[in-house]
N, C-alpha and C positions, 0 to 999 in steps of 0.2 A: 499335873493332874493327880497325883499320889495326895498332895496335899489339900486340893479342891474336891477329892473323894469322885472325880468323874474320867470318862474316856472320852475323849474328844476325836475329832478327825475334820480334815477342810474339806476339800471341794466347796468353796466357798460361792463360786457361780452357781452351784445347783439350788440353793436358796433355801425353802422351809420345804421339808417333806413329809409334815405331819398329816396332811391328807391325800398321798399317794399310795393306792392301794397296792394290795401282797401282790404282787404280779409284774415277773422281769421286762417281759413285753412294753407294758406302763412306763415303767421307769426309762426304756431305752427310747420310746417316744418323745418322753416329758426333757429328757437331757440332749436329745437330739436339738432341741432349742436352744438349749443353754450352751452347749459346745459345739456348732454347726462346723466348727475345725476338725474336730476329731473321725477318725475314720468310724466304720462298723465295729472292728474289733474292740478300738479303745473303748467306743461307748457301752459294747458288751460286759467288757472288763469291769468298767465304772458302774454301771446299771449292777452286775452281780455284788460288788463291794456296798455300796449304798441299798441294796435292798436287804442285804445281811445285817447291816448295822440298824436300819429301821424297824424290820420285819423278824427277821429269820431269828436275831439274837433275843433270848429270853430270860425274864429275870429267872434268879437262883442257878441260873448257867456260871462256869467258870471262864474269865477272861486271863490272857496275858499280855502285859504290857512292857516289852523290853527296852528299858530307860536308857537311850544315848548318851545323856549328859553325864549320866555315872557308870553305865555298863554293868547295870544290873536288871534283874529279874522282877516284877513284881507280879503276884497273883490276886484277883478279886473275883467277887461274886456281883454279877448285877443286881440290883437291888432298884433298878428304876425304869421307865419306858424310855421311849425316845423323846428328846427335847432337843429345838432350833434355837440358841440362845446365842446370836451374836453379839450381843451388848456384853456378854462374859469375858467371850474371847473372841475377837474377830478374824484371827485368821483359822481357829477350829471351830465352826459355829455348831456343828452336829455333836450331839453330848448325851451319854448315859450315864447315871448315877451308878457306883459302883462302893461296894464294900471291901476294902483293901483287906484281904485276910493274912497274906505276909508281903511285906516291902523289901525292897535291898538286900534281895538274895543275889549273892555271888555267883557269876557264869559259870565257873570252874564246878558249882554243884550239880553242873546239868551235862550229860555228855554232848562230845562234840556233833554227833547228828541230830542231838537236840536243838541245840544251839543254832545250826544250821535250819532246821527248818523255822526256829522261832524269828528268824532273819529273814524271812520271804520278801519275794518283792513286792508283794501286793501289804498294804496295811490290815484290812481287814478278811481273814481265813478261818478255816476251820483247822487245829491242831489233831492231828490223825496218827502219824505214824509214832511220834514218840507222847502220846498222851498219858500212858501211864507214869511216865518222869515228872509231869505236872502235878499227877495228881498223888503220886509218892511225896512230893513237895511239899503238900500242904496237908499230909495225913489224910487224905480223902480216897476211899476204898473205891466209890464211883462219882458219876456225875449224874443226877436226876436231871432225864433232858423234859423239858416241856412240851406237853401237847400242841402239835403245830409247828413244832420244833424242826425244820428240814434243812441238810444243807443244799447249796446252789451249785450245782453243775456248772463250769468253765466250758462257752463254746471253743468249738475246734479255730486256732488261730488265734487264740487271744495272746493280747500283747505281749505280756508279762507272765511266766508263769511260777507258780509257789519254788521252784525250785530250781529256777534259773539263777546261775554263779554271777551274780551282776559284779561290777567293781567292788559297791560298798559292804557287800556280804563278803567278797573275799578278801579285804581290809579286815572288816572284824573276825574273821577266821582265822587271818594272821596274827592277830592280836590277840586272842584268845590261844592258840598255840603256843605263841611266846610266854605269856602269862602262865599258862598250864606248867611248861617246860620247869620255869623257875620253881613254880611250888611243889612238882613233883619230883624232877630228876635235879633240879641246880639247885636246891635249897640248902639253906647254911653257908657255909665257907665256899662252896662251889659256888654259890652266887657272889660271895665275894670277891672271888677269883674272875666273874665273869665281868663286873663291876669293873675292877681292874683292866680286864682288856680293852674296856668301854673307854677308859680314862688314857690308856695309852694309844688307843685310836683317833684320839682327842689333842693329842700330841705330849699328854703329861707323861711322865715317869713316875710308874705306881708301884709302890712296894707293899704287897697284900700281907696281913700278919698271919703268922701261923695258924691252924685249928686250935681251937681253945680260948682259954681266957683271954680277951683281947682290950680288957680295960675299958670298953665304951669305942674304941676306934679300929675299923677292920683295916683300913687304906690309909697310909701317907703319902701324897703325891706331890709333886714339882712339877712346873715348867722346863727344866733343865736336865740333862742328862744324868748329870753326877748328883743331883738330889740336895743340892746344897741352896737354889734360888727362892727367894721369899718372894711371897706368903707361901707358906707350907699350906696346904691342904689336906685335912684330916676328911674321913669321911668313914659314915655309920652305914651297912647294907641291912635290910630288913626282908627276907622273903616271907611267905606266907600271907595270908588272905585279911588277917586282920589288922585294921587301922593303927597307926603308930598314934599314941597322945602325946601330949605337951610336956611331961616328965621327961620322955625319951630325947626329946627335942632339947631339952633346957641340960640334959645331962652331957649330951655332947658339945653343946655350946659352952659348958663349965670348963671344957678339956681346952679351947682356944685361948692361946697365948696371943699378947698383942698385935704380933704382926702374922697371925695364922688365921685360915677361913674355914667354916665347917661345911658338909656338906652330907646330907641325909637320902639315901637312896631306899624306897618301900614298895614293894611290889602291893603292898594291900592300901596305901596311901596312908593320909593325915587325917586326922579329927579334924574338926573347925579348931578347937582350942589350941590343937598344934599347930594350924596355921596361923592364927593368930598370935599365939607367943612368938614365931617365926618370925613373922613382921615386924616384931621390935626389935630384932635383933640382926643390924646392919651386916653383918658378916656370916649369915645362916643363911644357906640354901636349900630348898625340898625338892627332890623330884619323887613323883608318884608315877602309878603305872603309864598313865598315858603319856607324861615326857620321857618314861624310861624307854617305851617301844618306838618312839619316835626319834629318840636319840641311835636306836639300835638300828633302825630303816633307814636312817640317813647315812650312817657310817657303817654299814654293815661291810662295805668292799673294803675297808681300811681294818677289820678287825682283824686279830692273829688266826692262824690257822688252827689254834687249837679251841678257839671262841666259833669259828663256825662249823667247826665238828662238832660241837656242845651243842650248837644251835642252828641244824640246817633251815637255810632259806634259798630260794632261786629266785631273780627278779623276772619278772614277766609284766608283757602290757596286755591289759584288757580293756573293751570298748566300754566305756564310762557314758551310754547314753541317757535319756531322761527315764523314770521310772513310771510303774502304771499311773502313780497317784499325781498329784498335781505338784 
């Protein structure tokens, strides 16, 4: 969506909405013929979202797109009317042209409450509670609301509410909490220590360097208790939101002897050149934010008590039903 300068939503079976009037009841009646198996509440919810996208959203207004693929926030301004273009993107045929003002904004730029609101169960809704944070992110003192723009109230008993704690939202909330903890409370040497605890949970013996100059290696790990088994694993750990470049990856690779392996763990991830460089290094492995969070969640029960105290999580089960969207 960012590359194509558009917003796009699904509801493929709804068909072309170009000739639909600005009337919620008309949308509900039309959608009833398209989705005969949906309940009245589901139809009302869907009608509200499609009406917003087709009529209520006006040119000049701001839009927010939380991109799941890289966990960033994108903010833009609507510059085009509704268009039905299934040939452009079959799964998401309903489109609006957008001038993206700021893209790739790190999620920790926003408060947890704002992130929770942006992760609403519905795709198309009005940001209300944390509107000022969005405006501040693009340096806009206010948003000019076009004439005729109005919010569409949700009916009583709508299937999904904007504040419902769905499994997907809780997962994203947990991910944000883990990464924010690393960038705020466990940055620098404490992050390296935590990475050492992760390696120990995986069965390694990890020796973490003392705070200060580490000559490019934060942890030395082996698969035996005495620390003599080869290959030796040399680990570099970086907290912070900045992506690691190829020079840092090459520097770690340059410390490896013939019987040694390299592991680079970075909360901020890696640039494309860095990943390309690592692809040509058979003894180097990169772990970014997603892989790091997955390791922690998969092996949290095996972490040392000190690690659990530093990063407090609780395992719970939540319903994982369908969302309000297709």
